[in-house]
C-alpha positions as CSV (number, residue, x, y, z in Angstrom):
1,X,-136.2,-9.7,103.2
2,X,-133.1,-10.2,105.4
3,X,-133.1,-11.0,109.1
4,X,-131.1,-8.7,111.4
5,X,-130.4,-9.2,115.1
6,X,-130.6,-6.2,117.2
7,X,-128.2,-5.5,120.1
8,X,-129.1,-3.0,122.7
9,X,-127.1,-1.2,125.4
10,X,-128.6,1.5,127.7
11,X,-127.4,4.9,126.5
12,X,-126.1,3.7,123.2
13,X,-127.6,3.4,119.7
14,X,-128.8,-0.1,118.7
15,X,-126.5,-2.2,116.6
16,X,-128.1,-4.2,113.8
17,X,-126.2,-7.4,112.7
18,X,-127.2,-9.2,109.5
19,X,-127.7,-12.9,109.6
20,X,-125.9,-15.3,107.3
21,X,-122.7,-15.7,105.4
22,X,-120.4,-12.6,105.3
23,X,-118.2,-12.2,102.2
24,X,-116.4,-9.4,103.9
25,X,-115.4,-11.6,106.8
26,X,-114.5,-14.4,104.5
27,X,-112.2,-12.3,102.3
28,X,-110.7,-9.9,104.9
29,X,-110.9,-12.0,108.1
30,X,-109.4,-10.2,111.1
31,X,-109.4,-6.8,109.3
32,X,-113.2,-7.1,108.8
33,X,-113.5,-7.8,112.5
34,X,-111.3,-4.7,113.4
35,X,-113.6,-2.6,111.2
36,X,-116.5,-3.7,113.3
37,X,-114.6,-3.0,116.6
38,X,-114.4,-6.7,117.5
39,X,-110.9,-6.4,119.0
40,X,-110.7,-9.8,120.8
41,X,-112.1,-11.9,118.0
42,X,-109.9,-10.1,115.5
43,X,-106.8,-10.9,117.6
44,X,-107.9,-14.6,117.9
45,X,-108.5,-14.9,114.2
46,X,-105.2,-13.2,113.4
47,X,-103.3,-15.5,115.8
48,X,-105.0,-18.6,114.4
49,X,-104.3,-17.5,110.9
50,X,-100.6,-17.1,111.7
51,X,-100.5,-20.5,113.4
52,X,-102.2,-22.1,110.4
53,X,-99.8,-20.4,108.0
54,X,-96.9,-21.7,110.1
55,X,-98.2,-25.2,110.3
56,X,-99.1,-25.6,106.6
57,X,-96.2,-23.9,104.9
58,X,-94.9,-27.3,103.7
59,X,-98.2,-28.3,102.2
60,X,-98.9,-27.5,98.5
61,X,-102.7,-27.9,99.0
62,X,-105.1,-24.9,99.0
63,X,-107.5,-26.8,101.3
64,X,-106.4,-25.1,104.6
65,X,-106.8,-21.7,103.1
66,X,-110.2,-22.5,101.6
67,X,-111.3,-23.9,105.0
68,X,-110.2,-20.7,106.8
69,X,-111.9,-18.6,104.1
70,X,-115.2,-20.5,104.6
71,X,-115.0,-20.6,108.4
72,X,-114.4,-16.8,108.6
73,X,-117.4,-16.2,106.3
74,X,-119.6,-18.6,108.3
75,X,-118.7,-17.4,111.8
76,X,-117.6,-13.8,111.2
77,X,-121.0,-12.3,112.2
78,X,-121.2,-14.6,115.2
79,X,-117.8,-13.4,116.4
80,X,-119.0,-9.8,116.0
81,X,-122.1,-10.6,118.1
82,X,-119.8,-12.2,120.8
83,X,-117.8,-9.0,120.8
84,X,-120.9,-6.9,121.3
85,X,-122.0,-9.1,124.2
86,X,-118.5,-8.6,125.8
87,X,-119.1,-4.9,125.4
88,X,-122.3,-5.0,127.4
89,X,-124.8,-5.2,124.6
90,X,-127.8,-7.4,125.2
91,X,-129.6,-9.2,122.3
92,X,-132.8,-7.6,121.3
93,X,-135.6,-8.7,119.0
94,X,-134.8,-9.9,115.5
95,X,-136.0,-7.7,112.6
96,X,-136.8,-8.4,109.0
97,X,-135.9,-5.7,106.5
98,X,-134.3,-5.1,103.1
99,X,-131.2,-3.3,104.5
100,X,-129.6,-2.2,107.8
101,X,-131.3,1.2,107.9
102,X,-134.7,-0.3,107.3
103,X,-134.1,-2.8,110.1
104,X,-133.2,0.0,112.5
105,X,-136.3,2.0,111.4
106,X,-138.5,-1.0,112.0
107,X,-136.9,-1.6,115.4
108,X,-137.5,2.1,116.4
109,X,-141.1,1.8,115.3
110,X,-141.6,-1.0,117.8
111,X,-139.3,0.3,120.5
112,X,-139.8,4.1,120.5
113,X,-138.0,4.2,123.9
114,X,-134.7,3.8,122.0
115,X,-135.0,7.1,120.1
116,X,-133.2,9.2,122.7
117,X,-130.2,7.0,122.3
118,X,-129.9,8.0,118.6
119,X,-130.0,11.7,119.5
120,X,-126.7,11.3,121.3
121,X,-124.8,10.2,118.2
């Protein structure tokens, strides 16, 4: 089972965010954040990547790149959650399920009042 955090906004469908390390965020970084509509965190990660690239061009060590890779993977989902809170989403209850669809189904079983928000999609 995987833990998902739910994020709720009146009139919008709930957003389920998986807990843990994100390989997509680690590999693709700011592009992964753009895919999840986390515009501000994507811009910050892009700017910090450019700055790091500029500062470490003279180094022949892969350590800075590996550090960025790990930090993006560790904090990518947290940046996505932060972007959701900036968009007006409030944290809802955590849900345990095998996948994102199962987590949404379990949330809707407990919170039937969220069903009308799905009909608008």
